[in-house]
Every structure is written in C-alpha cells, then in structure tokens.
N, C-alpha and C positions, 0 to 999 in steps of 0.2 A: 505492499500501501503506501502510497505518494500521498504526503497530506503538509499543508502548512500550520499547523496547529502546534505550539512549540509549548502549549502545558500539556501536553502526555507527557512530558519529564518532570512533572510536579504528582509526587507520589499520591497525594491526595484530589487530585482535580477529579472534574465530571469527564472530561476528553479521556483520561487515564482509567478510570470506570470503566467508559464506553467501551473502549480498545479491550481490555480484558475479560470483558465480557463475549466481546465477539472473538477473540482467540479461543475462549475455549469452547465455540462451537464450529472449528476451525482446526484441522491439525498444528498448524503451525503458522503464526502472522507475523512476521516482520515489517515494519513501518521507517518510509524513511522519511523524513520532518524537513522541510525547507525551513532554516533559521539563520540566525547570524550568533555571533555569540560566544561562548563556551559550552556545550551541557554533555555529561557524562552518559556515553552510550548504557542501553540499558537487555541485558542478556538473557534472555530466563528459558525456561525449556518450552514454551506458549507464547511468549508475546517477545519480540525484541524491538527497540527501536534505535535509530540509527540518525543522528544532527549531522546535516550538510555542515553547517558552524562557519556556513560562507564569510568569506572575509566581504564581500558583495552581496546586493541582491542579485546582478548581474552575472554572478557565477553558480548561482544556486543548482537551476538546471545542468550544468556541467559538471556540479559533483554530486550532485543525485542521483545522475547517469553511471559516473563511477561506483558509487555505493551498488547500485544495480548490479550490474556486473559482476561486483566481488562478491555480494550474496549469490549469485548464481542459482542456486539451485531453487524453482517457485513453479508452480502448476500455472498461476494467474496473476498478473499487474492490474490492480486497481486504482484509478488517481481519483481525487477528490472533486477534481473540474478537468475542464478540456482545454486547456491555458497551461500555465506554465507548467505544473504538476503531470497534464495531460502529454507535453510535449515530452518531456523525460522519461514519462510513463512506456509512452510508444516508442523512444527508442532502446529504451531498455527492454521491451517485448519483443523487438525485431531482432532484437543483439542475442535473447534466449531462446526465441522461438517459441515463443509463447503466446496466449490468447490476452487481447487489452480491455479491461471491463474499467468502462466510463461513466464516473458518476457526475450526474449535472443535479447542483442546487439553484443556481442563481437561472432567473429566466435574460439570459444576457439579449434572445433576440428583442426584447424588449427597444423601442427607440432612446428612452434615456439612457439604455445602459450604457452605449459609446462615450455622450457628453458627458457624463458623470464625470470619468476620469480620462478627458484627451489628452495624451494619444495614446496610453496606455491600453486603455479596452477597446483603441482603434486595431490594435495588434494583437490583443487577446479576441477579437472578432475573426481577424485573420487566421489565426491558430486553430479557431475552433472546429469549423468544418474539415480539415487537413489530420484533427486526432479524431474527431470523429468517423473520419473514414476508416481509419483503422480498427478502427473496436471491431470488439468480437460481440459484445453485449454494451445496451447504455439503459443506465436507470437515472432515471428523473424521480423527485420528490413530489410533482404534482402532474394532474393528467395537463393541465394547461402549459407547462413545460414541454410536455410529452408532444402536445398537438403541434406547437410552436418548430420543434425541429423538424415533424416530419413535415409539413407542408412546406419550409423552406430549403430544407438537406436533401429528403427524401431517403435516409440512410438504409444498408442494407442491414445492418446488424438490428434483433431487434430490441425494441425498447421497453420497459418496465419501468410499472409505476411502482415506488417504494418509499412512500412518506417516510421522515424521523419519527422513534420511537421515542414517546415523552414520558418520562417520569411523572405521574398524575396520586399515585395511592397515597401519597404523604401529604399532598396538599388538598385533598376534598374535605378532611374534617378539620383544618386547621384552626385554631382557636384566636379568634381576629383581637385585636390590640390598637393603640391607637400612636400616634407619632406625638413626640414629647412636645413638638413646639408649632405644628401645623394641624388646624382642625380639619380641613380634609388634604391628602396626602396624595400627588398623584406621582408617581413612577414610572422611570424609564430602565430598562432592563436590555442594556444592549455593548457593543463593541462603539467606542468614541471613534467612528471612520466616517469619513463624507458622508459615502450613502446612505448612513443610517439616519442623516437629517436631524440630529438631535435639538440642532438650533430652533427648529420649528416646535418644538417639545417648549422651550423656553419662550421665545416668543408667544406662545398659545398660553403663559403662565402669565407673562404680562398682562396680555389681553384680561384676561379672566380676573385679577384684581385689580385692574382699570374698571370693571364693570362691577367691582364690589364685592368679588367672592373671596373667601378665605380661605388661600390654600397655598401650598406649595407644593414644589418640587424635588423627590430623590433622585436621582442619577447613579444607577450603579452598572459600574462599566469600566475599563481604560482604553486607552486608542490615542493615536496621532493627532487627533482634534481636541484634546481634552482641554491643554491653556486655550485654543480660540472659543472653546465651548464659556471656557470663565468669563472671556473679554464682553463677550454677548452677555452677557448677565449683568456682568459689572456695567456695560454701557445702558444696557435697556433699565439698571436700578434695580433690581429685581436679585442681586445676589444676596443679599440676607435670606431671601425664602428656597435656593436651592443649594442643596447638598449634594457634592461629589464623593461616593463611597468607597469608586475602585472596583476592581474585580472581586467578588464576593464566591466563594463554591457554595455556602448555604443563603438560599433565596426564602428559604420561609418564611424568616422573620421580616421581611420587605413585603411578602405575599399580605402576611398577619396585617402589619399596620396600613397600605395601600388602599383607596377607595376607587382608582381608576389607575387603568396601566396605559400608556401611551405608546405608540408605535408609529411611527411617522417617515418610516424608511420609504425608498424611492420605489418607484413600482416593480422596476426589475430584480427587486431584492429576494432574500433566498427565503426558507418556509417559516420558520418565524415560532421558534420554541418558546417564545416566552407568550407569546399569543394563550396557546396552548396548555399551559402551565400557571397560567394568571386565570384564565377562568376553570379552571380546576381547584383554585384556591378561590374562589369566588367572586373575583375582582373582575370587573366590566371592563372593556378594552375597544379604548378609540383607535383607529387604526385606518392608513391609506390603504387602499386596494393593492394587499401585499401579500404573498405565498398565500397562506392556509384561511388569510384572516377572514373572508367571507364567507368560507363553507367551516370556519368554525364556531362563527356567530357571533365575532366582531361588530362595535356598530362603525361604517366605512366611513371615510373623509374622501370624493370621490375626486376633489381638483389634486391632479396630478402636480402641479407645481405647488401646491404647501400653504397656501396662500385661505385656502380656507380650513384649514385647523384651529384655528383662534376659537374662531365665530362657532365652529363646530365644537367644540371643548365647554363654551361657556352657555352653549343650547343642552348640552350633554349633563353637567352639573345643574343646570336649572330643575331641568323635568326629573333627573333621577335614572342614574344610568341601569339598563334593561342586563338583566342575564336571557344568556341562549337558551331555550326550550330542554335541551338535551348536551350531553357533553361530546363535544367531538372526540372519537377516536377510532382508528382505522383496523386496529390490532383488538383481537379481543384479551392480549396478554404481550407481556416483555418475551416470553417461549416463542410464541408466533412469530413476532416482529424475526429476533436474531435468525429463526430456521428459513426466514424467508428470504434476509439477506445473506446466509451463506448458502442457501440453494440457488440465489441470482449468480455467485461468484463460479457453481461449478460450470465451469465452459470448456468442451472437448478441446485438446489440444490443435493446434492446424498441423495437416500433415507435412511431416521433414524432407 
C-alpha cells in the first residue's frame, strides 16, 4: 500500500489502528508512506511501515518506488489516490509484474478540483487517467465518483464502490456536556488545508454573532492553513470565540459538547467521515454538498462558492437543527467492511 498519512507511525493514532485491522484480514500488509522528516520504520509479522523520509516532496515518488522494488514480494499494489501515490504504485506494479489497485477518495473530476490548487491539481488531473489505465481494479468511496470516472474515462478495469467504515458504536450513546465558555458550540473536525475551506466556518461564526447568536467555534485538526485561519479570526474580531485545539485522537469529548458540526469543504472533497461520526453522536451537520453529506442526512448549503454558508448557519440555528430520520450506515458491521476491503484486493496476477 502507498499512503500519504504519516500518522500511521504514531502507535496510538486512529490511522495506525485502521491499518492494523486491515493487516489482520490480509496475510501481510506493507505500507510505504510519502513523508518528510525522520520516522522509524515498523517491521512486524503482519504490518510493516516504510517511510520515504524524503528531503523534498519532489523526491517522494522516486523514493517510494525504490522502497517498493526493495520490498519485492507482494501480490498486489494498492494506492490511496490516482495521483502521486498512484504514479509510484504504477511503477512498482509494472516492475514487479503484479496488479495495481487504485483507490479514489476525491471527486477530482469536479471543476473546482483543478482551480483549488493550481497548477498542482492540473498536473494530478493529467496523471490520473494514465494511472487508471494501468489499474486492474478501481475502488471508489461513492457512486458519484464512480459515475464520473466511468462517464469520462471509460476504464477497462472494474470499479467497486466501497465507502469508508465509520466507528459509530461508541458515539451513539455519549453523554452530552456543555462547553465551559460557549452557549452554542460549533465544531469543525478537519485537516486545516485550503480545500477544507475552514475560513467559511469562521466567517459564518462572525455573521452568526453579528446576528445576536451566542456561539463559539472549536476547530479540531492541524495543517498548513492554521496560521492563516488564526489571522482571519483576528481580522474579523472573533478570536475570542474561536479555539484551535489541534489534532486529537479522541473526538468523543468534542462531539459531546457540540451543537452543530460545520463541514464547508470544496465540492470535490473526500468522503466526510466527520459527518457520519457527528450524526451518530447526535450532532446535526451543516455541510456543503460534498462526499456523503447529502446521503447521510446533513443539511446542505448548495452554493459552491461558500457565500451562503453564513446565512445558512443563522437560519439553521434559529429554526433548530434537525436530525436525520435514520443513521446512514453502508455496512452491518466492521467485519463486513474489512472482508469487502480484503476481497477487493484479491486480483489475479497478470500473465507473465
């Protein structure tokens, strides 16, 4: 597997726990992680983690390919996207003459994808069809992404729809608490990156407070946009009502305090695990039309520019946020998801 999630090297992280569960349903799982810095490789009987520890992000593909060729023995290469990890995975699969399994978590064929990170995403849009053309199987997390790929690329490889499993059992009966400072606590759980559009949540908070609503915003997550978001809060005069709590492994205390989860991501954005978790915890969700938001029962803000997010939040709080009639769950159990994930990787080797 090729991944960009360096939190797998943290033994207590949710990403590490998820990879350990994947490894249990496979013979072995070796993960090459695109990253910088210095990380200690993890070599265990079932799960092994190999960091690229590249001196520059421009060398990560090269370094990942070298590691993949060195590992050598494998039955399939699976990559977390059809972009950088996909290109490296394609090179490894061709070298070892094994199948390539491509996972697609982002609706990269949405027009806003290219515009958000120009020119990087334009390059990714050039890479994607070349990687997908070499795939033996493609896994998407939603039917919408599958339809876009089929309609535009017409790939030969079969496409499966396998949504991400969300741990909801611990969330369904949590005891509600109160934020010590905010009467109404708004919550964001997200990486602090440009495509997550967290600035819309801060701007919506400003508009809600100007409308006389006593609320504050707690942002859980880390990323490159943190300092920029803090400046936005300062310029808007709402720093007193915005808390940045960084990355947290345990989100239960936050869902317990929150009255509304805000999810203002760009339309091409990923699945939306936080949406499912919040709804399971009894926290209504106000979201852009992204990922699983509509299907799961979130209140949708249709304006893709984000200009309507503030007024939508004010209306949402004044009318009382509704909960969906039933909890969205694509799987009966975690075991069912893990079996389907393992089965999706069972791809016959190509003829030598």
